[in-house]
N, C-alpha and C positions, 0 to 999 in steps of 0.2 A: 795325522803320520807317525810312527815313532820315531825318536832319533835315535840315530847308531850310537850303539850301545860307546864306540869307540871315543864321540864326543863328549860323553858324560864321563869317562875314566881321566879321558885326559885334562878337563875341568878341574878333577880333584887333585889331579896331581900340581896343577895350579893352584889351586887353592889353597892344599900342604905348603906346597916352595914357597908360596904368600909368608905366609904364618910363619913360618921356623926358619928364613931365611935371617943374618944375623942384622941388626938395625940398621946397620955402617953400611951394608948391603942396598939397602931398598931402594929402588933408581926413581921415588919421586919423594926422598926425603926434603929437596929441594922446595919442588913444589908445595908439598907439605907444611915446613917452614914457614914461606910466605902465604900461607891459607889461615892459618891458627884459628881465627873466628869460625872456616868452612867447616871444621872437623873433615873434611877431608881422609882422614885415617878412618872414621864411621861406614864414608860410603863406599871406602872400596869394600869393607869388611860386608855391607849389601849387599853389592853387587855380587860378590865370590859367592857367600851363601844363596845367594839368587838365585846363580846357576847352577849351583852343587842341586838344587833340588827340582829344580827345572827340568833341568837335562835327565836327573836322572826318574823323573817321575816320565819321560818322554819316553823314555830309553827301556826302560820295565814296566809295559801298558799296563801290567796283567795285574790282576786282583792279589792284595796280600804283601803285595811291596811298597806298599803307600806308608805304611807304618812305619816299615824297618827302614826306611828315604826320612822318617821323623826319627827315629831313632840313631839312627848313624848321623845324622846332621845336628844335631842336639849332644851329643857325645864329641864328636869334632870342635861343636862350636866353645865347650868348657876345655876338654880336654887340649884345643889346642892354645887357649891364651894358660888354663898351668902348664905344659912345655915351657911356652914363652916365658914364664912366670920362675920356673926353675932352672931351664937348661940353657935356654938362647941371649948370650949377647949383647946387649944393647936393646935388651926388649923386656915389657910387664909385662905381666898379666895386669887384664883393665874388666872391669865390669863390665861397663859399657862396651868394650867391642863386641863380650857374651851376648848382650842386648842387642848391638846390629844385627850378629853373625844371626841371633833367630828372627830379628825382623824379617831378615832375607830370605831366612827359608821359610820362611811365612808368606810373604810374598812370592815366592817362586811355585811352592804348593798351592796357594790362593790363583795363580794363571793358570797350572796345568790343570787343576779341577775344573775350573772357568771351561775353559776349553774343552773339556773332558764332557761337560753338559752339553757342547753345543755339537756333539757325536766326532768327538777328537777319542784318544785313546785312552787315557786315566780312568781309573770306575775305581767309587769308594771301596774299602773294604767292608766284607758281609760280616 
């Protein structure tokens, strides 16, 4: 069953807010500082981009949208890091954040495709 478009749009807004909020305003700064060896930040990136890929794949189940989701997801992954490095105070560009974003994107798409092979909605492009 397709996900309502509202959920995919809302998740995308959450992703952008999370990526563009100044570092000193991040709600999990204290937790992240206590879990330095755990790579908490990378887990957050994976979850945000997993949600993006999965929800958009389920909200737009028609052929042809999958490639667009991949392209937009990759642009978001690279673009958010470049903007963080150039414009956001107390944030910096981190290649490993981009890698985590792409891992989350891949896992979200893989799950959506796996469900489509079980008779769910997402289809591979022709």
